[in-house]
C-alpha positions, 0 to 999 in steps of 0.5 A: 007563801010563794017566792018572794016577787023581786027573787022570781024577777031575778031568777026568771032573768037568768033563765032568760039569759041562759047564764050557765049554772055553777055546775057547769063552771070550772072551779076558777070560773065560779069563783070569778063569777061569784066575786063579780056578782057580790062585788056590786050587790053587797052593802058594805057598812063602815065598821071602826076597824078592818084589819087584814092578818095572817095567822099560823095553821096547820098548813101554812098561814091562814089569811083573815080579816078582823072586824072591830065596832065602835067602843072600848073593849074588850069586845066578844068574838065571833069566828066566821066561816064563809059559804060557797061549797068549800069551793068558792067565795072568800074574804071579799065575797062575805065582807059586807055580811061580816061588817053588818054582824060586827056592827050589829052584835057589837063584837070583833068578827074574824073572818077565815079564808081558809083552804079551798077545794078542789085544790085542798080537799077535805079535812083542809077546811076543817083543820083550818076553821078549828086552828083559826078558832083556837088562835082566836081564843089564844090570842083574844086580848091582842084582838081587843076580845074576850076569850070568854065570849067566843062563838063560831058562826057561818053560811051554807058550807060555812055553817057545816064548818061551824057545827063541826068546829063545835063538835071538835071543840068539845071533843079536844077540850076547847076552846070553850064556845058560847053560841053557834051561828048556822045560817042555811047549814049543809049538815048531811051529805047523805040526806034525801029529804023533801026540800031536795026534791021539791027545790032542787032545780029552779032556785039558784042552788041546785042538787047538781051544784050541790054534787059538783060542790061535794065531788070537789070537796070530798076525796072519795064519796065514801067520806059523806058519812064522816061526822066531819062532813056530815054533822047530822050523822054524829050520834051524840050531840049534847054539850054542845053551844046553844044555836041559832039556825036559820033556813030559806023556804026554797032551799034544797038544804032547808030540811037538813038545817031545821033537822039538824036544830031539831037533833040539837034541841033533842040533845039538850042544847038551846035552839031557836030555828027560824025558817024564812018564808018566800027566800032562797039559799044564800039570801043573807048575801043576795045578789039583789036588795031583800027586806028579808036580808036585814031582817035575818041579819038583824036577828043574828045580831040579837042572838049573838047579843043575848048569847055574849050577854050584852041584851037580856033574854026576852 
């Protein structure tokens, strides 16, 4: 279907103002720009309790933000990894989304402020995200959570880190995970897909931006073939947790997200793949209000509730 008309107006406005793309900025400038944009665009629901903490990590403390919904618990747990190409974004940029996930799914959401590139290149983010997941499992009771109902999730780069953490949890003997939430994930740095060719310019996230992110994240181009960078390249995907894969029609990452979902399905993993028509990359944390944003968040929450046993499957 055509690009959502509200997004068309927004993108045309950016073009008319000659707003520089991320690829033309320094990492710090890009961080400041996205923070300013999302500061005014986010819908922040009240949550029963929000707490900032610091937990042990492989290279020092990792900041986390814990969102606890109303109720008595113990609650299921979602460890959330924000997007931003491993370079930009933080706890604040995804605060609104995490609040909505906590309220809508009835789970404790633990948002992880992993180390960013280029100051901390691969595998720093991977190490932090896996360490945070292990910490949450070990300290579930302290969070009024249930370690037997533990999920991981994230958007974009965070979706990439989510997939990678599920691989590490399988290979390292835990922690057990009941679900993975993959929101327009980057799954293959080596991909040459139709969606990259069709949507690589003019729809917010560009191929030039993606190269900019990759160059900051990776130590060398050869690392693109490492399965901890490109989870699509992992040969065996059996035994991974059930997944919801959300993609956007006008996203250069669309095809690799859907292909990864299909590979999970072929490996016997229960998977739902939902493409949101007319949408662009980042539509769950949009710069303008979108009806589809709330629809997608509701789908994420429903999938989490089912995975946690809070809602019967239809």
